VEXGURO-867295 format. One line per field, with one value per residue (C-alpha): residue in one letter; residue number from 0; x, y, z. Coordinates in steps of 0.5 Angstrom, whole numbers, m for minus. Layout:
<atoms>
res = [a / ...]
n = [NUM / ...]
xx = [X / ...]
yy = [Y / ...]
zz = [Z / ...]
</atoms>
This chain:
<atoms>
res = [m / t / e / e / r / a / p / t / a / d / g / d / g / s / v / y / q / c / v / y / r / r / k / t / d / q / a / e / a / g / t / l / t / v / t / r / f / r / e / q / q / t / p / a / g / a / v / q / r / t / v / t / r / c / a / a / t / e / v / h / p / l / p / e / a / g / d / t / a / v / y / c / d / d / s / n / t / v / r / i / a / t / a / k / s / t / e / n / g / t / l / l / a / e / l / m / l / t / n / a / a / a / g / h / n / m / r / m / y / p / a / v / a / k / l / l / t / g / r / l]
n = [0 / 1 / 2 / 3 / 4 / 5 / 6 / 7 / 8 / 9 / 10 / 11 / 12 / 13 / 14 / 15 / 16 / 17 / 18 / 19 / 20 / 21 / 22 / 23 / 24 / 25 / 26 / 27 / 28 / 29 / 30 / 31 / 32 / 33 / 34 / 35 / 36 / 37 / 38 / 39 / 40 / 41 / 42 / 43 / 44 / 45 / 46 / 47 / 48 / 49 / 50 / 51 / 52 / 53 / 54 / 55 / 56 / 57 / 58 / 59 / 60 / 61 / 62 / 63 / 64 / 65 / 66 / 67 / 68 / 69 / 70 / 71 / 72 / 73 / 74 / 75 / 76 / 77 / 78 / 79 / 80 / 81 / 82 / 83 / 84 / 85 / 86 / 87 / 88 / 89 / 90 / 91 / 92 / 93 / 94 / 95 / 96 / 97 / 98 / 99 / 100 / 101 / 102 / 103 / 104 / 105 / 106 / 107 / 108 / 109 / 110 / 111 / 112 / 113 / 114 / 115 / 116 / 117 / 118 / 119]
xx = [181 / 176 / 177 / 170 / 172 / 168 / 163 / 165 / 161 / 163 / 160 / 154 / 152 / 155 / 160 / 161 / 167 / 170 / 177 / 178 / 185 / 188 / 189 / 196 / 200 / 194 / 195 / 189 / 184 / 179 / 174 / 167 / 164 / 157 / 155 / 148 / 146 / 143 / 140 / 136 / 140 / 138 / 141 / 144 / 147 / 150 / 153 / 156 / 161 / 164 / 164 / 168 / 173 / 174 / 176 / 182 / 179 / 172 / 166 / 162 / 154 / 152 / 145 / 144 / 144 / 140 / 140 / 145 / 150 / 157 / 164 / 171 / 178 / 185 / 191 / 190 / 184 / 177 / 171 / 164 / 158 / 151 / 145 / 138 / 133 / 130 / 125 / 131 / 135 / 139 / 145 / 151 / 155 / 162 / 167 / 174 / 178 / 186 / 191 / 186 / 188 / 183 / 178 / 179 / 173 / 169 / 163 / 162 / 161 / 153 / 152 / 157 / 153 / 146 / 149 / 151 / 144 / 140 / 144 / 143]
yy = [52 / 50 / 45 / 43 / 40 / 35 / 37 / 38 / 39 / 44 / 46 / 50 / 46 / 43 / 47 / 47 / 50 / 51 / 54 / 58 / 58 / 62 / 59 / 62 / 60 / 56 / 60 / 61 / 67 / 66 / 61 / 60 / 57 / 56 / 54 / 51 / 52 / 46 / 50 / 56 / 62 / 69 / 71 / 77 / 72 / 68 / 74 / 75 / 70 / 74 / 80 / 76 / 74 / 81 / 83 / 87 / 91 / 95 / 92 / 95 / 94 / 93 / 95 / 95 / 87 / 86 / 87 / 82 / 83 / 86 / 86 / 87 / 88 / 89 / 90 / 83 / 80 / 81 / 78 / 79 / 75 / 75 / 70 / 68 / 64 / 58 / 52 / 48 / 53 / 59 / 59 / 63 / 65 / 68 / 69 / 71 / 74 / 73 / 77 / 83 / 90 / 93 / 97 / 94 / 93 / 96 / 98 / 91 / 88 / 89 / 86 / 80 / 80 / 80 / 74 / 70 / 71 / 69 / 62 / 60]
zz = [38 / 43 / 49 / 53 / 60 / 63 / 68 / 75 / 82 / 87 / 93 / 90 / 84 / 77 / 73 / 66 / 63 / 56 / 54 / 48 / 45 / 39 / 33 / 32 / 38 / 42 / 48 / 52 / 50 / 55 / 59 / 59 / 66 / 67 / 74 / 75 / 83 / 87 / 92 / 91 / 89 / 86 / 80 / 84 / 89 / 84 / 80 / 87 / 86 / 80 / 85 / 90 / 85 / 82 / 89 / 87 / 82 / 81 / 79 / 74 / 73 / 65 / 66 / 59 / 59 / 65 / 73 / 74 / 69 / 71 / 69 / 72 / 69 / 71 / 67 / 63 / 65 / 63 / 67 / 64 / 68 / 68 / 71 / 71 / 74 / 70 / 72 / 73 / 78 / 77 / 72 / 72 / 66 / 67 / 61 / 63 / 57 / 58 / 56 / 54 / 55 / 61 / 57 / 51 / 47 / 53 / 49 / 47 / 54 / 54 / 48 / 50 / 57 / 53 / 49 / 55 / 58 / 52 / 52 / 59]
</atoms>
């Protein structure tokens, strides 16, 4: 089940969010957040937001998915982020998977980051 939330504004720009829930128990499985920055922002600067949110864990680059793709995980949350510049500004995509075992399906992270980048 998917729940698309109304766009919001934060200090950096417009934020679009979609929450994914498991069919079995409706528990939250993940959240996809896309931020469109108002001000000039580099993709690396945009991804720095995710790096900041991962402060308690090590951040790992995903060079197979581009210069700015990263992931971090802890005992039950995985974040995968990537950003790119477009003619309408810089876009940041952050996928947060909840209740995910650290390192589980890690080999798929580059493919997920590439997919996110391609959809921005």
